[in-house]
N, C-alpha and C positions, 0 to 999 in steps of 0.2 A: 242469297238473289241474284246476287249480282252476277254470280259462275253463271248462273243461266242465262244472259248477255251474252258472254262469254265462248257458252257453246251453241247458242245462235248465229250468233257471231263463226265460229268455226264450221259450223256445220256450211254456211252461205259460200264460208273461203275454204273449203275442202273443197265441194260442186267446182268452184269456180277455177281454182289451181288443176284441178284434176280431172275436168275434161277431156284430156285426150290422154291419162297413161294408162287407161286398160282395167281400172278397177272400178269402173263400175257405180251408176247413182248410190249403191248402198255402198260399197269397199268406202268411198271420198267420203258420204255422210256418216260413217263413224270412224273413219282418219279423222278429218274434220271436229266433229263432235269429241274426242277425245283431247286432243288437239285446243282448243277451244276453250273447254271444259278446263284441266287444267291451268290456262292460262287465268283464266275468270278465278278462280279459288285463288291461285297467287297475287294475280291482282289485287284480290280484297285480301288478303293479308298485309297486303304489305300497302294498302291506301286506306285501309280501316272501311267499315259500314258507311254507307249514306247512300243517296241517290240523287247527285248533280248532275249536270249534263255533262262535265269534264269526265265523271265518274261511268257515264254510261258511255259515252262516248269512246274511252280508253279500255272498257270491257266487251263489248263489242267490236272494234278495232283491234285490239289484241289477240282478242278471239280466232278473228278470222286470217288476217297476219297467221298466228299458230298455227290454224288451223288446214290454210294452206298451205304453208310449208309442207307440214309434216304426210298430209294426201300425195304433195309432189313427192317426200324421200319417197315416201312407203309406194308409189308408183312407181319409182325407177329400181326401185329393189326388186319388187315383183317381177317386173319386165325384164330386168335382166336375170335375175332365177329363171326365168322362160327362154330366156334366148340361151342359157348354157346346156340343158336338158334338150 
């Protein structure tokens, strides 16, 4: 259940950070969801189960941050490879 919160945070973070990178809504959503879902699963393993306010905030926040970073990195790589072509 906790990884879903990371996934949702990643979706949001990916689209916020990736707004200018040219991946579009679907690309930003996928990159953000992958980063957020993986972060959510990792945090769940480290912090254990449970649904208190702190864990919910860390799942969504961590997923959003990693999702945003991954969308930005993927966007930069795609943009760079397009400019070399």
